[in-house]
DRENVEXFI-548361 format. One line per 8 residues: number of its first residue (from 1); their letters; for each residue x, y, z of N, C-alpha, C, O. Coordinates in steps of 0.001 Angstrom, whole numbers, plus 524288, in hexadecimal, padded with zeros to 5 digits. Example, Ala and Ser with C-alpha at 12.3 -4.5 7.8 and 13.67 -1.06 7.14 Angstrom:
<atoms>
1) AS) 83386:7E9C6:81E78:8300C:7EE6C:81E78:83390:7F31C:81E78:8379C:7F309:82111; 83232:7F736:81BA8:83566:7FBDC:81BE4:83264:8001E:81EBE:83461:80472:81F67
</atoms>
This chain:
<atoms>
1) XXXXXXXX) B2542:EA2B0:A0CB5:B2A6E:EA4BA:A0B88:B29C6:EA94C:A07CB:B2755:EA8C9:A03AE; B2BEE:EADB1:A0939:B2B79:EB255:A05EC:B2FC8:EB265:A01D7:B3359:EAF2B:A01F5; B2F6B:EB616:9FE3F:B3367:EB6A8:9FA2F:B3879:EB8BC:9FC7F:B3C82:EB8B1:9F9E2; B3852:EBA8F:A0164:B3CED:EBCC1:A03E4:B3FBA:EB8CB:A0753:B42A3:EBA4F:A0AD7; B3EED:EB3D1:A0662:B417F:EAFBB:A0965:B4414:EABCC:A05C0:B421E:EAAB7:A017F; B486F:EA9B4:A0772:B4AE3:EA56D:A0494:B4779:EA09B:A0568:B45F0:E9F6C:A09CE; B4651:E9DE2:A0139:B432C:E9913:A01A0:B46DC:E9473:A0244:B48A4:E9219:9FE78; B47EB:E9341:A071D:B4BA4:E8F1F:A086A:B4963:E89C2:A074D:B44D1:E88B9:A0861
9) XXXXXXXX) B4C91:E866B:A052C:B4B2C:E80E7:A049F:B4D54:E7E11:A0960:B50F4:E7FEF:A0BEC; B4B19:E799A:A0A89:B4D02:E768C:A0EF6:B4EBC:E710F:A0D62:B511A:E6E41:A107D; B4D8F:E6F8F:A089C:B4F05:E6A58:A06AE:B5436:E6ACC:A03C0:B5457:E6C4F:9FF30; B586E:E697D:A0666:B5DB1:E6A01:A0434:B5E62:E66C4:9FF42:B608D:E68B0:9FB6C; B5C97:E61EB:9FF47:B5D4C:E5E74:9FAC3:B5A74:E6099:9F5FB:B5CA4:E609F:9F1B3; B55AC:E6260:9F6A2:B52B3:E6491:9F241:B553D:E6999:9F04D:B5567:E6A93:9EB99; B5731:E6CBF:9F3E0:B59C6:E719D:9F25A:B5EBD:E7080:9EF3B:B5FEB:E734B:9EB7F; B61A3:E6C78:9F0BA:B6660:E6AF9:9EDC7:B64FE:E6972:9E835:B67C9:E6AD5:9E48C
17) XXXXXXXX) B60BA:E669D:9E78D:B5F06:E650F:9E24B:B5D9E:E69E1:9DF14:B5F06:E6A3F:9DA7E; B5AD8:E6D93:9E179:B5963:E725A:9DEBA:B5E32:E7598:9DD62:B5E6C:E77F9:9D936; B6201:E75B4:9E0DB:B66D6:E7894:9DFD7:B69A9:E7645:9DB27:B6B93:E7923:9D7CD; B69EA:E711E:9DAE8:B6C7E:E6E8A:9D681:B6994:E6FA0:9D167:B6C01:E7065:9CD52; B6463:E6FAF:9D1A7:B613A:E7088:9CCF1:B6189:E762C:9CB05:B6168:E7720:9C64F; B61EF:E79E5:9CE9E:B61DF:E7F6F:9CD26:B6753:E81D0:9CCBB:B6804:E85E7:9CA4C; B6B2E:E7F44:9CF18:B7072:E8174:9CF25:B7136:E85A4:9D34E:B7557:E8817:9D394; B6D3F:E8673:9D686:B6DA6:E8A4C:9DABC:B7046:E87D9:9DF7E:B6F79:E833C:9E097
25) XXXXXXXX) B7365:E8AE7:9E253:B75AD:E88D7:9E723:B7191:E887C:9EB76:B6D79:E8AFF:9EB38; B72BF:E855C:9EF5A:B6F7B:E850F:9F40F:B717C:E8908:9F7F8:B7635:E898C:9F8B9; B6DED:E8BD6:9FA76:B6F4E:E8F27:9FEE1:B6D27:E8C61:A03AE:B686F:E8C5B:A049B; B70AA:E8A0A:A06BB:B6F18:E8732:A0B6C:B6F64:E8AD1:A101D:B7381:E8D08:A1143; B6B0C:E8B65:A12C9:B6AC0:E8E8A:A178B:B6A17:E8AC7:A1C1A:B65D7:E88B8:A1D02; B6E5C:E89E8:A1EF7:B6E2E:E867A:A238A:B6C4A:E89C0:A2821:B6EDF:E8D7B:A29BA; B67C0:E8850:A2A3D:B6549:E8B62:A2E60:B628C:E87B6:A3235:B6247:E82FB:A3164; B6089:E8A07:A3665:B5DA8:E8702:A3A4F:B5965:E8A6C:A3CAA:B59F4:E8F2F:A3D01
33) XXXXXXXX) B552A:E87F2:A3E44:B50CE:E8ABE:A40B7:B5283:E8DCD:A4580:B507A:E9209:A4686; B5634:E8BB7:A486C:B57E0:E8E07:A4D5C:B5C23:E9224:A4CA6:B5E00:E945B:A507D; B5DB2:E932F:A47CC:B621A:E96AB:A46A4:B604A:E9C56:A45F5:B5DBB:E9DA3:A4219; B619E:E9FA3:A49AE:B602F:EA528:A4976:B6255:EA7F9:A44B3:B5F60:EAAA4:A4202; B6774:EA77A:A4389:B6992:EAA04:A3EE5:B6709:EA80F:A39CE:B668E:EAB07:A360E; B6572:EA327:A39AE:B62CA:EA10C:A350B:B5D98:EA3D8:A3443:B5C3E:EA550:A2FE3; B5AB4:EA492:A387F:B55A5:EA73A:A3833:B564C:EACEB:A368C:B5327:EAEFD:A338E; B5A67:EAF6A:A3886:B5B62:EB4DA:A3716:B5CB3:EB53D:A3149:B5AD5:EB8C1:A2E97
41) XXXXXXXX) B5FE7:EB1A5:A2F63:B6156:EB1A6:A29DC:B5C86:EB0D6:A2670:B5BF7:EB356:A225F; B5915:EAD5C:A2815:B543C:EAC5D:A252B:B50CC:EB13D:A250F:B4E64:EB26F:A2112; B5093:EB408:A296A:B4D35:EB8A1:A29D6:B4F70:EBD75:A2721:B4C85:EC10F:A25DA; B5488:EBD91:A2640:B56F0:EC238:A23F4:B5946:EC105:A1E93:B570E:EC286:A1A96; B5D9D:EBE64:A1E76:B6070:EBD64:A1998:B5D11:EBAA9:A158B:B5CDB:EBC59:A110B; B5A72:EB67A:A1711:B5777:EB366:A1350:B5218:EB5AF:A121F:B4EE7:EB329:A0F90; B5116:EBA66:A13F0:B4C5E:EBD44:A1278:B4DBE:EC243:A0F73:B4A4A:EC528:A0DC4; B52C8:EC332:A0ECF:B5489:EC7AB:A0BC2:B533E:EC696:A0604:B54D6:EC291:A03E8
49) XXXXXXXX) B505D:ECA23:A0378:B4EBD:EC91C:9FE0C:B5348:EC7DF:9FA5F:B52B9:EC48D:9F6F0; B57B5:ECA6E:9FB00:B5C36:EC956:9F7AA:B5E60:EC3EF:9F887:B5FE0:EC146:9F4D0; B5E8E:EC246:9FD6E:B607C:EBD07:9FEB7:B5CAA:EB8EE:9FCAB:B5E49:EB503:9FA66; B579C:EB9D5:9FD78:B53A4:EB626:9FB9C:B5412:EB56F:9F5B3:B53FD:EB10D:9F3BA; B5488:EB9C8:9F2EE:B54F3:EB991:9ED39:B59E8:EB6BF:9EB86:B59BD:EB372:9E807; B5E43:EB802:9EDF1:B633E:EB59C:9EC7D:B6349:EAFBF:9ED91:B64F1:EACAC:9EA43; B617A:EAE38:9F228:B6170:EA8A8:9F38D:B5DD2:EA5A6:9EFED:B5F32:EA173:9EE09; B593E:EA7C6:9EEF8:B5568:EA525:9EBA7:B5768:EA47D:9E617:B568C:EA06D:9E3AA
57) XXXXXXXX) B5A10:EA873:9E411:B5BF1:EA849:9DEB1:B60C3:EA4D6:9DE07:B616C:EA255:9D9F9; B6415:EA4B4:9E1F5:B6938:EA253:9E13B:B69EE:E9CF4:9E3A3:B6DAA:E9A3E:9E24A; B6683:E9B53:9E71F:B6780:E9673:9E9F7:B6272:E93A2:9EB46:B5E28:E95BA:9EAB4; B631A:E8EE1:9ED07:B5EBF:E8BDD:9EF35:B5F8B:E8BDA:9F51A:B630C:E8938:9F715; B5C49:E8ECF:9F7EE:B5D03:E8F4F:9FD93:B5ADF:E8A9B:A0095:B5678:E88E1:9FFB6; B5E16:E889B:A041F:B5C94:E8415:A074B:B5D9F:E8561:A0D02:B6203:E86BB:A0E6F; B59A5:E84FB:A103F:B5A47:E85BD:A15DA:B5B33:E806D:A1845:B57F7:E7CE8:A17C3; B5F98:E7FD9:A1AE2:B60FF:E7AF3:A1D73:B6016:E7BAA:A2347:B62C8:E7EBA:A25D2
65) XXXXXXXX) B5C4F:E78D8:A255D:B5B0F:E7916:A2AEF:B5F0F:E75C7:A2DE3:B5F69:E710D:A2D15; B6202:E7844:A313E:B6641:E75A5:A3411:B645B:E70FE:A3748:B6739:E6D33:A3801; B5F96:E7148:A392E:B5D90:E6D09:A3C6C:B5B43:E689C:A3923:B5BDF:E6409:A3A7C; B58A7:E69EC:A34DF:B562B:E65EF:A319A:B59FC:E6368:A2DC6:B5965:E5ED7:A2C65; B5DE1:E6662:A2C13:B61A0:E646D:A2836:B6723:E6452:A2A70:B6AD1:E6644:A2807; B67A7:E6209:A2F0D:B6CB7:E61E7:A31BD:B70E1:E5F28:A2E73:B757B:E6087:A2EC1; B6F53:E5B56:A2B59:B7314:E588F:A27FD:B75B3:E5C48:A2427:B7A5F:E5BCE:A231C; B72AE:E6009:A2206:B74D6:E63B7:A1E3C:B7847:E67C9:A20F2:B7C43:E696F:A1ED1
73) XXXXXXXX) B76B7:E695E:A2599:B79E7:E6CF8:A28BE:B7F37:E6A73:A29CA:B8347:E6CF4:A2932; B7F24:E6581:A2B57:B83FD:E62B9:A2C80:B8745:E61FD:A2794:B8C02:E62CF:A27AC; B84C5:E6073:A234C:B8794:E5F89:A1E68:B8A3C:E647C:A1C60:B8E6D:E643E:A1A08; B87C0:E68F9:A1D4E:B89ED:E6DF4:A1B80:B8DCC:E7049:A1F64:B9068:E7425:A1E31; B8E2E:E6DFB:A2404:B91D3:E6FE6:A27F4:B9026:E750C:A2A63:B9371:E7827:A2C02; B8B15:E75F6:A2AA8:B8908:E7ADD:A2CC7:B89B5:E7AE5:A32B2:B8858:E771F:A3559; B8BD5:E7F36:A34BD:B8CC9:E7FA3:A3A5B:B8A05:E843B:A3CDB:B89E5:E84A3:A41A5; B87C2:E87C2:A39B0:B851B:E8C59:A3BC8:B8083:E8DB9:A383B:B8072:E8C68:A339B
81) XXXXXXXX) B7CB9:E905D:A3A7E:B7808:E91D8:A3795:B771B:E97B2:A3818:B7818:E99F0:A3C3B; B753D:E9A2D:A33FE:B744D:E980A:A2ECA:B795E:E977A:A2BBD:B7D25:E9A51:A2CA4; B7960:E93D0:A2828:B7DB0:E9325:A247A:B7B4C:E92A7:A1F0D:B7797:E8FB2:A1E44; B7D6E:E958E:A1B50:B7BAA:E954B:A15E8:B7FF7:E92E1:A1298:B8490:E9424:A1335; B7E69:E8F61:A0F12:B8219:E8CFE:A0B76:B7FBE:E8D50:A0600:B7B37:E8BE9:A052C; B82D5:E8F27:A0256:B814F:E8F26:9FCD9:B83EC:E8A69:9FA60:B88B6:E89FF:9FA4E; B80BA:E86D7:9F857:B829F:E81D7:9F680:B8185:E814C:9F0AA:B7D15:E820D:9EEFB; B856A:E8008:9ED9F:B84A3:E7F78:9E7FD:B80BD:E7B1D:9E6D7:B8039:E7761:9E9D4
89) X) B7DFC:E7BAD:9E26C:B79FF:E77B5:9E11C:B7C71:E7267:9E048:B79AF:E6EA0:9DF28
</atoms>
């Protein structure tokens, strides 16, 4: 992972604990391997140095895999991908 990429976490529970400890909000990126727009966003937006710096400084980024974490997708009411949610600690 280069310095020009957001370092996504995948463990939602651990990220919530870190958010509570640091006071930083969670940035949840609901995505899927099969999602073309998700891949484009990863290749462009989430590699933009300004976005990388802002996300890293201001939030705890969590990538939610729609197929592996279907329970969280359902709980959040996600109906389209990609979907981003900023969640208070």
